[in-house]
C-alpha positions in Angstrom: 16.7 29.0 13.3 16.7 31.7 10.5 16.0 34.6 12.8 19.1 33.4 14.9 17.0 33.6 18.1 17.3 29.9 18.6 20.4 28.1 17.3 20.9 24.3 16.8 23.5 24.5 19.6 21.0 25.9 22.1 18.5 23.2 21.2 21.2 20.6 21.5 22.0 21.8 25.0 18.3 21.5 25.9 18.2 18.0 24.6 21.3 17.0 26.6 19.6 18.3 29.8 16.4 16.5 28.8 18.2 13.2 28.1 19.8 13.3 31.6 16.3 14.0 33.1 14.7 11.1 31.2 17.2 8.7 32.7 16.5 10.0 36.2 12.7 10.0 36.0 10.5 7.4 37.7 10.0 5.2 35.8 12.8 6.1 33.3 11.5 6.8 29.8 14.2 4.6 28.2 13.5 6.0 24.7 17.2 6.8 23.9 19.5 4.0 25.1 22.9 5.4 23.9 23.8 9.0 23.5 27.0 11.1 23.7 27.0 14.8 24.7 30.2 15.5 22.7 28.8 14.0 19.5 25.5 15.9 19.8 27.3 19.2 20.4 29.7 18.7 17.5 26.9 18.2 15.0 24.9 21.1 16.5 27.8 23.5 16.4 28.5 22.7 12.8 24.9 23.3 12.0 24.8 26.6 13.9 27.8 27.8 11.8 26.0 26.8 8.6 22.9 28.8 9.6 25.1 31.8 10.5 26.8 31.6 7.1 23.5 30.9 5.3 24.7 27.7 3.7 22.4 25.1 5.3 22.5 21.6 3.8 18.8 20.7 3.7 15.6 21.4 5.5 16.7 18.8 8.1 19.8 20.9 9.0 19.9 21.3 12.7 16.9 19.0 13.3 17.3 16.4 16.1 16.8 12.8 15.0 17.4 9.4 16.5 17.9 6.0 14.9 16.7 2.6 16.1 19.5 0.5 17.5 19.1 -1.9 14.6 21.2 0.6 12.5 24.9 1.1 12.7 25.6 4.7 14.0 29.2 5.8 14.7 30.4 5.7 17.5 27.6 3.8 19.3 27.3 0.1 19.9 25.3 -1.9 17.4 23.5 -4.0 20.0 20.1 -4.5 18.2 18.4 -4.7 21.6 20.6 -7.5 22.9 23.3 -7.7 25.6 25.8 -9.7 23.4 26.0 -7.9 20.0 28.0 -4.7 19.3 30.7 -5.2 21.9 32.9 -2.6 20.1 31.8 0.9 19.1 30.6 1.1 15.5 33.1 2.5 12.9 30.8 2.7 9.9 27.4 4.4 9.5 24.3 2.7 8.0 23.2 4.4 4.7 20.3 6.2 6.5 22.6 7.5 9.2 25.1 8.8 6.6 22.3 10.5 4.6 20.9 12.2 7.8 24.4 13.5 8.6 24.9 14.7 5.0 21.5 16.6 5.4 22.9 18.3 8.5 20.6 16.6 11.0 21.7 16.2 14.6 21.7 12.5 15.6 20.9 12.6 19.3 21.6 8.9 19.9 20.2 5.5 19.2 16.8 4.4 20.4 15.5 1.4 22.3 14.0 -1.6 20.5 12.5 -5.0 21.1 15.4 -7.5 21.3 16.4 -8.5 17.8 13.1 -7.0 16.6 11.2 -10.1 17.6 8.1 -8.6 19.1 5.4 -5.9 19.0 5.3 -4.7 22.6 8.8 -3.2 23.0 9.2 -5.1 26.2 12.9 -5.6 26.6 13.9 -6.3 30.2 17.7 -6.7 29.7 20.3 -4.6 31.4 21.2 -2.3 28.5 17.7 -1.5 27.4 14.9 -1.9 29.9 11.3 -1.1 29.1 10.5 2.1 27.2 7.4 3.9 28.5 4.5 5.1 26.5 4.5 8.9 26.9 0.7 9.0 27.0 0.5 6.5 29.8 3.8 5.4 31.4 2.3 2.2 32.7 1.6 1.1 29.1 3.9 -0.3 26.3 5.1 1.8 23.4 4.6 -1.0 20.9 7.5 -2.5 19.0 9.9 -3.3 17.7 10.9 0.4 17.0 9.8 1.2 20.5 12.2 3.9 21.6 11.9 5.7 18.2 8.1 6.2 18.7 8.5 7.1 22.4 11.3 9.7 21.6 9.1 11.4 19.0 5.9 11.4 21.2 7.8 12.7 24.2 9.2 15.6 22.2 12.9 14.5 22.3 13.2 14.8 18.5 10.6 15.4 15.8 12.1 12.6 13.6 13.1 9.0 14.3 14.0 6.2 12.0 12.7 2.7 12.5 12.4 -0.6 10.6 9.2 -2.5 9.9 9.1 -6.2 9.2 5.7 -7.0 10.8 4.5 -3.5 11.8 7.6 -2.4 13.7 7.3 1.2 12.6 3.5 1.4 12.4 2.5 -0.3 15.6 4.6 1.9 18.0 3.7 5.0 16.0 0.0 4.1 16.5 0.4 3.3 20.2 2.3 6.5 20.8 0.1 8.8 18.8 2.6 9.8 16.1 3.0 9.4 12.3 4.7 6.3 11.0 5.6 5.5 7.4 6.6 2.1 6.1 8.1 2.7 2.7 7.7 0.3 -0.2 10.0 -2.8 0.1 13.4 -1.5 -1.1 12.5 2.2 -1.2 14.8 3.3 1.7 18.1 1.5 2.0 18.5 -1.1 4.7 22.3 -1.2 4.3 23.9 -1.1 7.7 20.9 -2.4 9.6 21.0 -6.0 10.9 19.4 -8.1 8.1 17.1 -10.0 10.3 14.4 -10.7 7.7 15.4 -9.6 4.2 12.1 -10.1 2.4 9.7 -8.4 4.7 11.5 -5.4 6.2 11.2 -1.8 5.1 12.8 1.3 6.7 10.7 4.3 7.5 10.4 7.6 9.5 8.4 8.1 12.7 7.5 11.8 13.0 5.3 14.3 14.7 3.5 15.3 11.5 2.8 14.0 8.0 4.7 17.0 6.5 7.8 16.0 8.5 7.4 12.4 7.3 7.3 13.6 3.7 10.4 15.6 4.1 12.4 12.8 5.7 11.0 10.3 3.1 12.1 12.6 0.2 15.6 12.8 1.7 16.0 9.0 2.4 14.2 7.4 -0.5 16.7 6.6 -3.2 18.6 3.7 -4.8 21.7 2.7 -2.8 24.4 0.7 -4.6 25.0 -1.2 -1.3 21.3 -2.3 -1.1 20.3 -4.4 -4.2 16.6 -4.6 -3.5 15.9 -0.9 -4.2 18.1 -0.3 -7.3 15.4 -0.3 -9.9 12.9 2.0 -8.0 11.1 4.9 -9.7 11.9 8.4 -8.5 10.4 9.3 -5.2 8.0 12.3 -5.7 5.6 14.2 -3.6 3.2 14.8 -6.5 -0.2 16.4 -5.6 0.6 16.0 -2.0 -0.8 19.4 -1.1 -3.9 19.2 -3.3 -6.8 21.1 -1.6 -9.2 18.1 -1.7 -9.3 14.3 -2.5 -11.4 14.5 -5.6 -10.8 11.7 -8.0 -9.3 9.4 -5.4 -10.8 5.9 -4.9 -10.3 4.5 -1.4 -10.8 0.7 -1.0 -12.3 -0.7 2.2 -12.8 -4.4 3.0 -15.4 -3.8 5.7 -15.3 -7.3 7.2 -11.5 -6.9 7.6 -11.8 -3.3 8.7 -14.2 -4.1 11.5 -12.0 -6.8 13.1 -10.9 -4.4 15.9 -12.0 -3.0 19.3 -15.3 -1.0 19.3 -13.6 2.2 20.3 -11.0 1.9 17.6 -13.7 1.1 15.0 -16.0 4.0 15.9 -13.3 6.6 15.4 -11.9 4.9 12.3 -15.3 4.9 10.6 -15.6 8.6 11.2 -12.2 9.1 9.6 -13.4 7.3 6.5 -16.4 9.7 6.4 -14.1 12.6 6.7 -12.1 11.5 3.7 -15.3 11.1 1.7 -16.4 14.6 2.7 -13.2 15.8 0.9 -14.3 14.3 -2.4 -12.8 10.8 -2.3 -15.0 7.9 -3.2 -15.1 4.8 -0.9 -15.1 1.6 -2.9 -15.9 -1.7 -1.2 -13.1 -4.2 -2.0 -12.5 -7.8 -0.9 -8.9 -8.5 0.3 -8.7 -12.2 -0.4 -7.0 -14.9 1.7 -6.1 -12.7 4.7 -5.8 -15.6 7.0 -3.3 -17.1 4.6 -1.5 -13.8 4.5 -1.1 -13.9 8.3 0.4 -17.4 8.3 2.6 -16.8 5.2 4.0 -13.6 6.7 4.7 -15.3 10.0 6.5 -18.2 8.3 8.6 -15.9 6.1 9.7 -13.5 8.8 10.4 -16.1 11.4 12.2 -18.5 9.0 14.4 -15.7 7.8 15.2 -14.4 11.3 15.9 -18.0 12.5 18.2 -18.6 9.6 20.1 -15.3 10.0 20.3 -15.8 13.8 21.5 -19.4 13.7 25.0 -18.6 15.1 23.4 -16.5 17.8 20.9 -19.2 18.6 23.7 -21.7 19.1 26.2 -19.4 20.9 24.1 -16.8 22.8 20.8 -18.6 23.5 21.3 -18.2 27.3 21.9 -14.4 27.0 18.6 -13.8 25.1 15.4 -12.7 26.7 13.0 -15.5 27.4 10.5 -14.3 24.8 13.2 -14.2 22.1 14.2 -17.7 22.9 10.6 -18.9 22.6 10.0 -17.1 19.3 13.2 -18.5 17.8 12.5 -22.0 19.1 9.0 -21.8 17.5 10.7 -20.6 14.2 13.0 -23.7 14.3 9.9 -25.8 13.6 9.3 -24.5 10.1 10.5 -26.6 7.2 11.8 -25.6 3.8 8.4 -26.7 2.4 6.6 -24.3 4.7 8.9 -21.4 3.5 8.3 -22.3 -0.2 4.6 -22.5 0.3 4.5 -19.2 2.1 6.3 -17.5 -0.8 3.9 -19.0 -3.2 1.2 -17.4 -1.1 3.1 -14.1 -1.3 3.1 -14.3 -5.1 -0.7 -14.9 -5.1 -1.4 -12.0 -2.8 0.9 -9.7 -4.8 -1.2 -10.6 -7.9 -4.4 -9.9 -6.0 -3.1 -6.5 -4.9 -2.0 -5.6 -8.4 -5.6 -6.2 -9.5 -7.2 -4.3 -6.6 -4.9 -1.3 -7.3 -6.3 -1.1 -10.9 -9.7 -0.1 -9.3 -8.6 1.9 -6.2 -5.7 4.2 -5.3 -5.4 2.9 -1.8 -6.7 0.7 1.0 -7.9 2.0 4.3 -7.8 0.1 7.7 -7.5 0.9 11.3 -3.8 1.0 12.3 -3.9 -1.4 15.2 -6.9 -3.3 16.4 -6.5 -2.2 20.0 -4.7 0.5 22.0 -1.4 0.1 23.8 -1.5 -2.8 26.3 -0.6 -2.2 30.0 2.7 -3.2 31.6 2.6 -5.8 34.4 5.1 -5.9 37.3 6.5 -9.3 36.1 7.1 -7.9 32.6 9.9 -5.7 34.0 11.8 -8.7 35.3 11.1 -11.6 32.9 9.6 -9.9 29.9 6.2 -10.5 28.2 4.9 -13.1 25.8 1.3 -12.9 24.7 0.7 -14.5 21.3 -3.0 -13.4 21.0 -1.9 -9.8 21.6 0.9 -10.1 19.0 -1.5 -11.5 16.4 -4.0 -8.7 17.2 -1.4 -5.9 17.0 -0.2 -7.2 13.6 -3.6 -7.9 12.0 -3.6 -4.8 9.7 0.2 -4.8 9.3 1.1 -8.1 7.7 -0.4 -7.5 4.2 2.1 -4.6 3.7 5.1 -6.6 4.9 4.2 -9.7 2.9 3.5 -7.9 -0.4 5.9 -5.0 0.1 3.3 -2.2 -0.4 3.8 1.0 1.5 1.7 2.0 4.5 1.2 5.2 6.5 -0.3 5.4 10.0 -1.7 8.7 11.3 -3.1 9.5 14.8 -6.8 10.3 14.6 -7.9 10.4 18.3 -7.9 8.8 21.7 -9.7 6.0 23.6 -11.7 7.0 26.7 -8.6 5.9 28.7 -6.6 8.5 26.9 -4.5 6.2 24.7 -3.9 7.1 21.1 -5.8 5.5 18.2 -4.3 5.5 14.7 -5.6 5.0 11.1 -3.7 3.3 8.2 -3.6 4.0 4.5 -1.8 1.6 2.1 -1.1 2.1 -1.6 0.5 0.3 -4.5 4.2 -0.2 -4.7 6.2 3.1 -4.9 3.1 5.3 -4.5 4.0 6.8 -1.1 2.9 10.2 -2.5 -0.8 9.3 -2.4 -0.4 8.1 1.2 1.1 11.4 2.3 -1.6 13.4 0.4 -4.3 11.5 2.3 -2.3 11.6 5.5 -2.3 15.4 5.5 -6.1 15.3 5.3 -6.4 12.7 8.1 -4.5 15.1 10.4 -7.2 17.7 10.0 -9.8 15.2 11.1 -8.2 15.1 14.6 -10.0 17.9 16.4 -7.6 18.0 19.4 -4.1 16.8 20.2 -3.7 15.8 23.8 -0.3 16.4 25.3 1.3 13.2 26.5 1.9 13.0 30.3 5.7 12.7 29.5 6.5 15.6 27.3 9.7 17.7 26.9 9.7 21.0 25.1 13.2 21.1 23.7 12.7 24.5 22.1 11.8 26.2 25.4 
């Protein structure tokens, strides 16, 4: 940008050509589900003018981004993965959309998502969305629910996308698509202007091509928002020691029994990543994460009860317009009682206390990101969707602790399976300590010896 050889306007033109191409490809990528040429060019031309006049707004000025359809973004439809919501174009931006605009970013559109965020595959067979494809293997899922966000970043459409994570919805697709995903601490990044599907488990976070990009986006978005009460009392977001040359003095907690509950291919590369972090001076401390089976149940009860409550009018009015999987999930959620919800929240309090104790002895906790690689897409999934509870449980295994207790988590790609699908690694830290995650994340990136190009990849700078 600074040399003037490549302007944001030129990049935007490339993106528009690319978006047209994505829609025509077989199968269509379906990463970005709503975009508008005029909107893209308006933002790009304003940015080009700022570069020319040397008055850029931030280091995101001119950078293409997309936001999950769960966020309100003017002038797009706020459909949240459904066919019945957002009948009129949106007139007000979500806080994160507003902040990205103020930073000079070019919003290239809104990205595909699992209907109402109720699943981890990204499989959404309805007419507005269709099934986003994994850029590494188009006959595999992207993961969900921030499916299109991860696919867009992996396919090169934009280096930054914004997702939400109530049960792994940023980290699962980031892991399946071989990109970086950060779930901020609960309340760290404002949820205002996103559909409040589950208010106690959901955090917002960036999906990016690199840890450095995630750090930049995090530092721009992480701040108290008067319109979002949960994050008002947060400490200042810093990136302290992020670029330290080694990891000396850091204690990394691993519960090996929990860590090993994953596929053999995932385990073998994740164990090597732990050794890599040790080689940089960090100490690995064996910890015991108590009551993880209870965490799984409590998280499921909390997120499903809250979604079912919030979606009660939809459940009554629009049941027939929902995907089959969504209906099944919400029907299951209808079976929980007030007692279940109260018990689950007592469990949450217990686990938060356990975590507070664990974080007095270690700086962070290491796990694989997802226990397996991205599942394949069956013919029938395209028509009637997909519902596989054992797969959902497996994909959320290492995710739910962060959602139930509110601690932040970062997933970083560390390699590939023999089938060529990405494998990710997760680091979690205590509340508000995203800085240590980013510091370790930078070192994890160096562990990956090669980066394979996805089979669907667009070079928007060319």
